[in-house]
N, C-alpha and C positions, 0 to 999 in steps of 0.2 A: 509460156503459160501466162495469164493474169488472172488476177482475182480481184473483184471490186468488194470492198467491205462500206456498208452504210450504217451510222448509227446516228439518229438524229437528225442533224443537220450537215453532219460530218461525213465526209467519202474518202476514203483511201482505196487507192490503185495497188496492188503490190504485183510486180511482173517479176518472173523467173526466166534467167536468160542462160543459154550456153552457147558460147561463141566458138566459130571453127578452131581446129588446131594451126599451129604455125605451119605445118607442112603442106596445108590444103590447097587448092587453087584459090586464085584471086575473084574469081566469079562467085565463087561459094561463099566468102567473105563479103563480099559486097552484097550478096542477097540477103545476108543476115542483118547487115546494117540497116539495109533499105526496109526491111520487114520490121525490125525494131522501130525506125523511124516511123512508119506508118501506124504502128500502135500507139506510140506516145503522141502523135500529132493528132490522134484521135481522143485523147483523153483532154477534157477541159481544163484550162487554167484555173478554174474555181476549185478542182479537187487536187486532192494530195497524191503524189506518185511516189513509189520507192520501187526501184529496178535493184535486183540482186543476182548475182550467179558468177558462173565462171567466164571470164570474158578473156582468157589464154592471152594475156598481155602483161607485161610489165610496166608499171607508170614510174617505176624508179624512185630515186630519193630527191634527186634535183628538181626545182619547180619548173624551170626552163620555159617561161613565158606562160605558164598555166596557173600562177599562181590565184586567179579568181574561180579555177574550178577545182581546185586541191588544197590541202593542207600542205605544210612542209615535211609529213611523215610519211615516208614510204620504204621499200626495201629493194634492195639490188639496183641494175641499171635498166633504163627504159630501153624497149624495142618498138619494131612496128605496130603490133599489136596495142601496146600501150600508148603509142601516139594516136591511134585511131579511137580508142576510148577517150583519150584527154579532148581529141577535136569533137568528138561527139558530146563528149559533157558541156563544151564550150558553146556549141552549137544549139543546145536546148536548154542552156542556163541552169545546168546541173551541177552539183558538187558531189565529190567521191568524198563518202562519210568516212572511211577507214583509212584515210589519209590527214585527217583533220585532228588528231588527238595523240599527244606523244605517249609510245609505247616500246616497251622492249621489243627486242627482235621476235622473242617466241610469241608476243599477241600480235605480230605483224605478218608472220608466215602463215598463209592459208593453204601450202600445199607443199607437202613434203615425200621426197623419195629417197632412194639409196644414193642416187645422184645427185640430187640437187634440193635446196629449200628455196622457195619463191613465193612471191604474192601474185596471184592470179584471180583471186576472187573479190569481187567489191560490190559495195552498196552503194547506190548513189539516190539522192533526191534533188528535188528543186531548191534552188538558192534562197528562194523566199520561205521554204519550209525549214531552213537551217536549224533555225530556234527550236525546232521538234526534237533534233537529234541531242541527247544528253550524253551518249558515249556508243562508241563502236569499236568492237576488239573481237579476237580471234580467242577462244578459248582452247589453248594446246591440248588438253587431255582427252578431248572429245573428238572422235573420228566420225565424219560422215560417210566416208568410204574408208580403205586402206590408206589413202595418201591424203585426203581432202581434211583441213580441219573446220571445227563450226564457227562460221561467223555471224556474229549477233550486235544489234543495234538498239540501244535504249530510247524509246520515243517517250516524250511527254505529251499526251494529248489532253488538253484542257476542253473539257465539255460542259458548256454552261446552259443551264436552263431559262427558257425565257419565261418571263413573267407575264401572266396573262392580262391582259387588258380588260378592265371592266367597262363595256359599252354601254353607254346610256345612262350612267349615273355620275350626276356632276360632283366634281372633287372640290371640296372646300380647302382652301389654301390659308389655314390659318397663320402659318408665320407671316404671312403679307397683311395681316389683319392690323389696324392702327386704330388709336382712340377716334381719329378724324372718321375713319370709315366706320366704325362701330356705331 
């Protein structure tokens, strides 16, 4: 699902995803990544994009060659789904926001069950928009479902009003006036 928000001259595309689970066929996973690929390619580079959702993969703690798309803050060990996410982020020059801020483990874990605690939900944005993200964390007390925790990102979007140009009226530049010119 994708939503486009336009305010003034600022456009923000919000994409919600749900990647296939670990046990599913590789063809299903390939179709998911191709569909997401087509969606992201269709968004112009002049517009901002945030991709969020359950990617069913673990990016882990170690950077392992992906220090340009993620911060040094993750949880657990990397698996195949996490590697796919990191490769995708690298290909589209995205950064994984919830790996960029130092947090306690409880603010990194996005999925809790009786068996495991993991980080499988992620928020991504373009590297050039990294400055918009002020913070990204999990709210451990808020459950979206019985197992997923609420993952939030604080964005700071500055919207500046453009001054109206007064057309047809000559402007007097008093600062440039000297005695000789007067």
